C-alpha positions in Angstrom: 168.2 -161.1 99.4 165.9 -162.4 96.6 167.0 -165.4 94.7 168.3 -164.9 91.1 165.9 -166.4 88.6 167.4 -167.8 85.4 164.6 -166.6 83.1 165.7 -168.5 80.0 165.8 -171.8 82.0 162.3 -171.3 83.5 161.0 -170.3 80.0 162.5 -173.5 78.5 160.9 -175.7 81.3 157.6 -173.8 80.8 157.6 -174.5 77.1 158.5 -178.1 77.6 156.0 -179.0 80.3 153.3 -176.4 81.1 150.2 -176.1 78.9 148.7 -172.7 79.8 144.9 -171.9 80.0 143.3 -170.0 77.1 146.6 -170.0 75.1 147.7 -170.6 71.6 150.4 -173.1 72.5 152.2 -172.7 69.1 152.3 -168.9 69.5 153.5 -169.0 73.1 156.4 -171.4 72.2 157.6 -168.9 69.6 158.4 -166.2 72.2 158.2 -167.6 75.7 156.2 -166.7 78.8 156.7 -163.6 81.0 157.9 -165.0 84.4 156.3 -163.4 87.4 158.2 -163.8 90.6 156.9 -161.4 93.3 154.0 -159.2 94.3 153.6 -156.4 96.8 150.6 -154.1 97.2 149.4 -153.3 93.7 152.6 -154.2 91.9 154.2 -157.4 90.6 157.7 -158.0 89.4 159.0 -160.2 86.6 162.1 -162.3 86.6 164.0 -159.5 84.8 163.3 -157.1 87.7 160.7 -155.1 85.9 158.0 -153.6 88.2 154.5 -153.7 86.7 151.3 -152.0 88.0 148.7 -154.8 88.1 145.5 -153.0 87.1 143.7 -156.4 86.8 144.2 -157.7 90.3 145.8 -160.8 88.9 142.6 -162.2 87.3 140.0 -160.0 89.0 140.8 -161.5 92.4 143.6 -159.9 94.4 141.3 -157.4 96.1 143.4 -156.8 99.2 146.6 -156.6 97.2 149.8 -158.7 97.2 152.0 -159.6 100.2 149.4 -159.9 103.0 151.1 -161.8 105.8 147.9 -162.4 107.6 146.6 -164.6 104.8 149.8 -166.6 104.7 149.7 -167.0 108.5 146.1 -168.2 108.4 147.0 -170.8 105.8 150.1 -172.0 107.8 148.2 -172.2 111.1 145.4 -174.3 109.5 147.8 -176.5 107.7 149.5 -177.3 110.9 146.2 -177.9 112.7 144.0 -179.8 110.1 145.4 -179.4 106.6 142.5 -181.3 105.0 139.4 -183.4 105.7 136.5 -184.0 103.4 132.9 -182.8 103.9 131.3 -186.1 102.8 129.9 -188.7 105.1 128.3 -186.2 107.5 131.5 -184.6 108.6 132.6 -180.9 108.7 135.4 -178.7 109.8 135.6 -175.5 111.8 136.8 -172.9 109.2 134.2 -174.1 106.6 131.4 -173.7 109.2 132.7 -170.3 110.4 133.1 -169.0 106.8 129.6 -170.1 105.8 128.2 -168.2 108.8 130.2 -165.1 108.0 129.0 -165.1 104.4 125.4 -165.5 105.6 126.0 -162.5 107.8 127.5 -160.4 104.9 124.9 -161.2 102.3 122.1 -158.7 102.6 118.5 -159.7 102.6 116.5 -158.4 99.6 112.8 -158.3 99.8 111.7 -161.7 101.0 115.0 -163.3 100.0 117.8 -164.2 102.4 121.0 -166.3 102.2 121.7 -168.6 105.1 123.4 -171.5 103.3 126.6 -172.0 101.3 127.6 -174.8 98.9 131.4 -174.9 98.5 133.6 -175.6 95.5 137.1 -174.5 94.4 136.4 -172.2 91.6 133.7 -170.1 89.8 133.5 -172.7 87.0 132.8 -175.5 89.5 130.3 -173.2 91.3 128.3 -172.7 88.1 128.3 -176.4 87.4 126.9 -176.8 90.9 124.2 -174.2 90.0 123.1 -176.3 87.0 122.8 -179.4 89.2 121.1 -177.5 92.1 118.6 -175.7 89.9 117.5 -178.9 88.2 117.3 -180.8 91.5 115.1 -178.0 92.8 112.6 -178.3 90.0 112.7 -182.1 90.2 111.8 -182.0 93.9 108.9 -179.7 93.1 107.5 -182.2 90.6 108.4 -180.1 87.5 111.3 -182.1 85.9 110.6 -180.5 82.5 112.0 -177.3 83.8 115.6 -177.8 82.6 116.4 -174.8 80.3 118.8 -172.2 81.7 119.0 -168.9 79.8 122.2 -166.9 79.7 123.6 -164.0 77.6 125.9 -163.9 74.7 129.4 -162.7 75.6 128.9 -163.7 79.2 131.6 -165.7 81.0 130.5 -168.3 83.5 133.6 -170.6 83.5 135.4 -173.1 81.3 134.1 -176.5 82.4 131.6 -178.1 80.1 128.6 -176.6 82.0 130.3 -173.3 82.8 131.4 -172.8 79.2 127.9 -173.7 78.0 126.3 -171.2 80.3 128.8 -168.6 79.1 127.9 -167.0 75.7 131.3 -166.9 74.1 131.1 -168.4 70.6 134.8 -169.1 70.4 134.5 -171.4 73.4 131.4 -173.1 72.0 133.2 -173.9 68.8 135.5 -176.2 70.7 133.9 -179.2 72.4 130.4 -179.2 70.8 129.0 -176.7 73.2 126.6 -175.6 74.6 125.3 -178.8 76.2 121.6 -179.3 75.8 119.0 -177.1 77.5 121.1 -174.0 77.7 120.3 -171.0 75.5 121.3 -167.4 75.2 120.0 -163.8 74.6 121.8 -160.6 73.6 123.8 -158.7 76.2 122.8 -155.2 77.5 125.7 -153.4 75.7 124.4 -149.9 74.9 127.4 -148.8 72.9 127.0 -151.7 70.5 123.3 -152.5 70.6 121.6 -149.1 71.3 119.6 -147.6 68.5 120.1 -144.1 67.1 118.4 -141.6 69.5 117.5 -144.4 71.9 118.2 -143.4 75.5 120.2 -145.7 77.8 117.2 -146.2 80.0 115.0 -147.1 77.1 117.6 -149.5 75.8 117.8 -151.1 79.3 114.1 -152.0 79.2 114.4 -153.3 75.6 117.4 -155.4 76.4 115.7 -157.0 79.4 112.7 -157.7 77.1 114.9 -160.2 75.2 114.7 -162.4 78.3 110.9 -162.5 78.2 110.9 -163.2 74.5 113.2 -166.1 75.0 111.1 -167.5 77.8 108.0 -167.4 75.6 110.0 -169.0 72.7 111.2 -171.9 74.9 108.0 -172.2 76.9 107.6 -170.8 80.4 107.0 -174.3 81.8 110.4 -175.5 80.5 112.6 -172.6 81.8 114.4 -173.3 85.0 116.6 -170.2 85.5 118.3 -167.1 84.1 122.0 -166.6 84.9 123.9 -163.3 84.5 126.7 -161.3 85.9 125.8 -158.0 87.6 128.4 -156.4 85.3 129.9 -158.6 82.6 133.6 -158.9 83.4 135.5 -161.0 80.9 133.1 -159.9 78.3 134.7 -156.4 78.5 133.2 -154.7 81.6 129.8 -154.3 80.1 127.8 -152.2 82.5 124.0 -152.5 82.1 121.8 -149.5 81.9 120.1 -148.3 85.2 116.7 -149.7 84.1 117.9 -153.2 83.2 118.0 -155.2 86.4 114.6 -154.0 87.7 113.0 -155.1 84.5 114.8 -158.5 84.6 113.5 -158.9 88.1 109.9 -158.2 87.0 110.2 -160.8 84.2 111.7 -163.6 86.4 109.0 -163.0 89.0 106.3 -163.0 86.4 107.3 -166.5 85.2 108.5 -167.9 88.5 112.0 -168.8 87.2 115.1 -168.8 89.4 117.6 -166.0 89.1 121.3 -166.8 89.4 123.7 -163.9 90.0 127.2 -164.9 89.0 129.4 -162.7 91.2 132.7 -164.4 90.8 134.1 -160.9 89.8 131.6 -158.5 91.3 131.3 -159.7 94.9 133.4 -158.7 97.9 133.7 -154.9 97.4 134.4 -154.7 93.6 131.3 -152.6 93.0 131.3 -150.8 96.4 129.1 -153.3 98.1 129.7 -156.8 99.5 127.6 -158.3 96.7 126.7 -157.0 93.2 123.0 -157.7 93.6 123.0 -155.2 96.5 124.4 -152.6 94.1 121.7 -153.0 91.5 118.8 -153.9 93.9 117.7 -157.2 92.4 116.7 -160.4 94.3 118.7 -163.5 93.2 118.0 -167.1 94.4 121.6 -168.3 93.9 124.8 -166.2 94.0 128.1 -167.6 92.6 131.3 -166.5 94.3 135.0 -167.3 94.0 138.2 -165.2 93.2 138.1 -162.4 95.8 136.7 -164.6 98.6 140.4 -165.3 99.3 141.8 -162.5 97.2 143.2 -165.3 95.0 145.7 -166.4 97.6 144.3 -170.0 97.5 141.5 -171.5 95.4 138.0 -171.3 96.8 134.5 -170.9 95.3 130.9 -171.6 96.1 127.3 -170.7 95.9 125.2 -168.6 98.3 121.9 -170.6 98.3 118.8 -168.4 98.9 116.0 -169.6 101.2 113.7 -170.4 98.4 116.0 -173.1 97.0 117.6 -174.2 100.3 114.2 -174.8 101.9 113.1 -177.2 99.1 116.5 -179.1 99.1 116.4 -179.6 102.8 112.7 -180.2 103.5 112.0 -182.5 100.6 115.0 -184.6 101.5 116.9 -187.2 99.4 120.6 -187.2 98.6 122.0 -184.4 96.5 124.5 -186.5 94.5 126.9 -183.7 93.8 130.1 -182.3 95.4 133.8 -182.1 95.3 136.8 -183.5 97.2 137.8 -180.0 98.2 134.3 -178.7 99.1 134.8 -176.7 102.3 138.6 -177.2 102.3 139.7 -176.1 105.7 142.8 -174.2 104.6 141.0 -172.3 101.9 138.2 -171.4 104.3 140.6 -170.2 106.9 142.2 -167.9 104.3 138.8 -166.8 103.3 138.0 -165.8 106.8 141.2 -163.9 107.2 140.7 -162.1 103.9 137.2 -161.0 104.8 138.5 -159.8 108.2 141.0 -157.5 106.3 138.2 -156.2 104.0 136.1 -155.4 107.1 138.9 -153.8 109.1 140.0 -151.6 106.2 136.4 -151.0 105.0 137.3 -151.8 101.5 133.7 -152.0 100.0 132.9 -148.6 101.6 136.1 -147.2 100.4 135.2 -148.2 96.8 131.7 -146.7 97.2 132.7 -143.4 98.8 136.3 -142.7 97.8 138.4 -144.5 95.2 135.4 -145.6 93.1 134.1 -142.0 92.5 137.6 -140.8 92.0 138.2 -143.5 89.3 135.0 -142.4 87.6 136.2 -138.8 87.5 139.4 -139.9 85.9 137.7 -142.0 83.3 135.5 -139.0 82.4 138.6 -137.1 81.4 140.0 -140.1 79.4 136.8 -140.2 77.3 138.1 -137.1 75.5 141.1 -139.1 74.0 140.8 -139.3 70.2 141.0 -143.1 70.2 138.4 -143.6 72.9 134.7 -144.0 71.8 133.4 -144.7 75.3 134.8 -144.9 78.8 132.8 -146.0 81.8 133.2 -147.3 85.4 131.2 -149.2 87.9 132.7 -149.3 91.4 136.4 -150.3 90.9 136.2 -151.7 87.5 136.3 -149.8 84.2 136.4 -150.2 80.5 137.0 -148.1 77.4 136.5 -148.9 73.8 139.1 -148.0 71.1 137.5 -146.7 67.9 138.5 -145.8 64.4 136.3 -142.8 64.1 135.2 -141.1 67.3 132.5 -138.9 65.8 130.7 -141.8 64.2 131.6 -144.4 66.9 133.1 -146.5 64.0 135.1 -149.5 65.2 138.3 -151.0 63.8 138.2 -154.2 61.8 138.5 -157.1 64.2 141.5 -158.7 62.4 143.6 -155.5 63.1 143.7 -156.5 66.8 144.1 -152.9 68.0 143.3 -153.9 71.5 146.2 -156.3 71.5 148.5 -153.5 70.2 147.4 -151.3 73.1 147.9 -154.2 75.5 151.5 -154.6 74.2 152.3 -151.0 74.9 150.8 -151.4 78.4 153.2 -154.3 79.2 156.2 -152.4 77.7 155.4 -149.4 80.0 154.8 -151.3 83.2 151.0 -151.6 83.2 148.8 -154.7 83.1 145.6 -153.7 81.3 143.4 -156.4 79.6 142.2 -156.3 76.1 138.8 -157.8 75.2 138.7 -157.3 71.5 139.1 -153.5 71.3 137.8 -152.9 74.8 140.5 -152.1 77.3 139.6 -153.0 80.9 140.8 -152.7 84.4 139.9 -154.0 87.9 142.7 -152.9 90.3 143.2 -154.0 93.9 140.8 -152.3 96.2 143.7 -151.0 98.3 144.8 -148.6 95.6 145.3 -145.0 96.7 144.3 -141.9 94.8 148.0 -141.2 94.1 148.3 -144.7 92.6 145.2 -144.1 90.6 146.9 -141.0 89.2 149.9 -143.1 88.4 147.8 -145.7 86.6 145.9 -143.1 84.6 149.1 -141.5 83.4 150.3 -144.9 82.2 146.9 -145.6 80.5 147.1 -142.2 78.7 150.7 -142.8 77.6 149.7 -146.2 76.2 146.7 -144.8 74.4 148.9 -142.1 72.9 151.4 -144.7 71.7 148.6 -146.8 70.2 147.1 -143.8 68.5 150.4 -142.9 66.9 150.9 -146.5 65.8 147.5 -147.0 64.2 147.7 -143.5 62.6 151.1 -144.4 61.1 149.6 -147.6 59.7 146.8 -145.6 58.1 144.0 -147.3 60.0 142.2 -144.1 61.3 139.2 -142.8 59.4 
């Protein structure tokens, strides 16, 4: 029998002691937190007994679904064997070594690039901090210390540490903390719905959008640029899917100027796009690959960087101490859970399932939802999807930002047992990869219901064109 939760008591303690991430503390104190108490499969339950379909996999991470005993067993076994030891001072542990070898096995070679080395952290934010340190160390060892500038994209998300938030291109984050830090600059995102010109094809836009990188390299000076970092598909920015031509042109540009390419796959790796890694989906050749989240399906914190041979060879052969790392780098319990999680993904063929079955089915469903009078665009990539709410469908006219129509829709989602995230007026999903077609149908019915309720709401307010 499940324990009875005193919701009001937990909410009071929460308000008194817990400062939440990315939260308006004053606003939260006025109404209290929703208390989540249990998860099973694709569903979570709150303290009031309400079942909610989690179409966001927690925070893009619970790829194998909730309630996996094998992951708890792996953590328990490792805790009782060796719960912790550090990776400093020329020491290692068995799960960290085994997981690094497994990741090297799963990461496909592309062209002359292969990934045989892993640098561990505990999160995507930490991993991208490590990328900054590693990239600059690489160029220092090659005798080019002036190569420090890292180029990223506006509306990208690369974490919330000082370096991660600087790499990200979210102006709201930059406004707090005097960000970005020096030697990080940004270009526009490949968002066709917003940036495409009248009568410009998606393919033509993809080439033009990639060209913004070359323009920035020339502006900064090719001899000063160290790397370009980007997500295969922008996640927290609203599931921004690049045109088919984009990544090939990006690859041509980074090759032309000899700069490093960092693929931030904290969201896109481990089956989300129907491949083990996102760069495999789009066919480009990164030098560094950031991972976290789904490496353990969020059951325990773990992150890291897949270090390509081009970088690893220099770091190893040139020698000298790399003065960077974390107390929990290669944490044995986290790595043991990571191994167990990847074993589930392999046994159940989750990346292939996304590629061949549930991904195409989700795409079919989103094609039908594009006809809704409130939806200006609806698109998917693998098992993530986004739609944009518009004021005037015929003219793709957006609502005024201060109306917060996306948050209105999000509110209806929660009321009706669905977790769907709002990024401005883009509504996005990234469900567990274990979802069945019947559960996709259930989710789509809830999405349509909430879109209808939102449409009726904004129509009653007189906000439609």
